[in-house]
Each structure stands twice: as C-alpha cells, then as structure tokens.
N, C-alpha and C positions, 0 to 999 in steps of 0.2 A: 893156215887156217885149221888144218887138221891132219891126221895121219891116216894112211891107208893100210889096212891089214889084209894080207892075202889069205883068202879062205878057199883055196882051190879055184873053182870056176867063178866064184863071186868075190868081189872086193867090197869091204865094208869100210866106210869112212867114219872116223871118230872125230867129231868136231870139238873144238875148244868151247867152253861154256858161252862165251860172248857170240861166237859164230852160230851156236845152236839157237840162242835167243833171237839173233837176226834172221835165221832161217825160218823160225816159227812165226815171227812177225811178217815176213815176206809171204809165207803161205797163207796167213790170215787175210792178207790183202786180196788174194785171188777170189775168196768167197764174196767179198764186198764188190769186186769188179763183176763177178758173175751175176749178182743180184741187180747191179746198176744197169747192166746191158741185156738182161733177159728179154727175150722176144724181139731183139734187134738183129739176131744172127742172120735171118733170111735176107734182110736188106743189105747186110755186109757182104754176104755171099754173092748176091746179085750185082753189087757195085764192083766187086773184085773180078767178076767174070765178064764184065762189059767191055 
C-alpha cells in the first residue's frame, strides 16, 4: 500500500495514489456518519453500559 520512512521518533507513511484516494474517501464517510448519528450518543452509551 505504501512505504514507511523512518524520521527518528516518527514514522511517515507515503501512500500510493490509489491508496491516498481510498483513504480520503473513507475519511469523508466519517463526517456523514457523524451527522447521521448526532444526538444519539447518549442512548448508545446508556445501552452499552446496561
């Protein structure tokens, strides 16, 4: 998928163009999910702790 470059204490991953596009698309889905489930977090937390 990509190469890792050692930068001392930090590793930087260099993605192939296709992988970078896929990562950007996946990240964009998170915002849609956040908007779709806004205000429901309290119910989710209560259900999980029951």
